[in-house]
C-alpha positions in Angstrom: -50.8 -163.2 8.4 -48.3 -160.8 6.8 -49.3 -158.2 9.3 -48.5 -160.5 12.2 -45.5 -162.5 11.0 -43.5 -160.1 8.8 -41.8 -156.7 9.1 -42.9 -155.7 5.6 -45.5 -153.2 6.9 -43.2 -151.7 9.5 -40.5 -151.0 6.8 -43.1 -149.3 4.5 -44.8 -147.2 7.2 -43.4 -145.1 10.0 -46.1 -145.8 12.6 -48.5 -148.6 13.4 -51.6 -146.5 12.9 -51.6 -146.3 9.1 -51.2 -150.1 8.5 -53.8 -150.8 11.1 -56.3 -148.5 9.5 -55.3 -149.8 6.1 -55.9 -153.3 7.2 -59.5 -152.6 7.9 -60.3 -149.9 5.3 -58.1 -150.6 2.3 -56.4 -153.9 2.8 -55.3 -154.5 -0.8 -54.0 -151.0 -1.2 -52.0 -151.2 2.0 -50.5 -154.6 1.0 -49.7 -153.4 -2.5 -48.0 -150.2 -1.2 -45.9 -152.2 1.3 -44.9 -154.7 -1.3 -43.9 -152.0 -3.8 -42.0 -150.2 -1.1 -40.1 -153.4 -0.2 -39.3 -154.2 -3.8 -37.8 -150.8 -4.5 -34.7 -149.1 -3.2 -36.0 -145.5 -3.2 -39.7 -145.8 -2.3 -42.7 -146.2 -4.5 -42.1 -144.7 -8.0 -43.2 -145.1 -11.6 -45.0 -148.2 -12.5 -45.2 -149.3 -8.9 -47.8 -146.5 -8.4 -49.9 -148.2 -11.1 -50.0 -151.3 -9.0 -51.0 -149.4 -5.9 -53.8 -147.5 -7.8 -55.0 -150.9 -9.2 -55.2 -152.3 -5.7 -57.1 -149.2 -4.6 -59.6 -149.7 -7.4 -60.1 -153.3 -6.2 -60.8 -152.1 -2.7 -63.3 -149.5 -3.9 -64.9 -152.0 -6.2 -65.4 -154.4 -3.2 -67.1 -151.6 -1.2 -69.3 -150.6 -4.2 -70.2 -154.2 -5.0 -71.1 -154.9 -1.4 -73.4 -151.9 -1.2 -75.1 -152.8 -4.5 -75.6 -156.4 -3.3 -77.2 -155.2 -0.1 -79.6 -152.9 -2.0 -80.6 -155.8 -4.3 -81.4 -158.2 -1.5 -83.3 -155.7 0.6 
């Protein structure tokens, strides 16, 4: 919904390609980066990077958990 009804992603990213890829590949990371960009006046800095990395770990964990689950049921 945020992608369609807000300009948050367009403020954080210069083109439409990265948010589109991020939406499908790393959705939490893309959202966290855009939110941290919007909350700061000079880009993503300091503790904000911790939030982005945490979102990245959530995305990677979702991929790893899904793969493990597929192997267990097969």
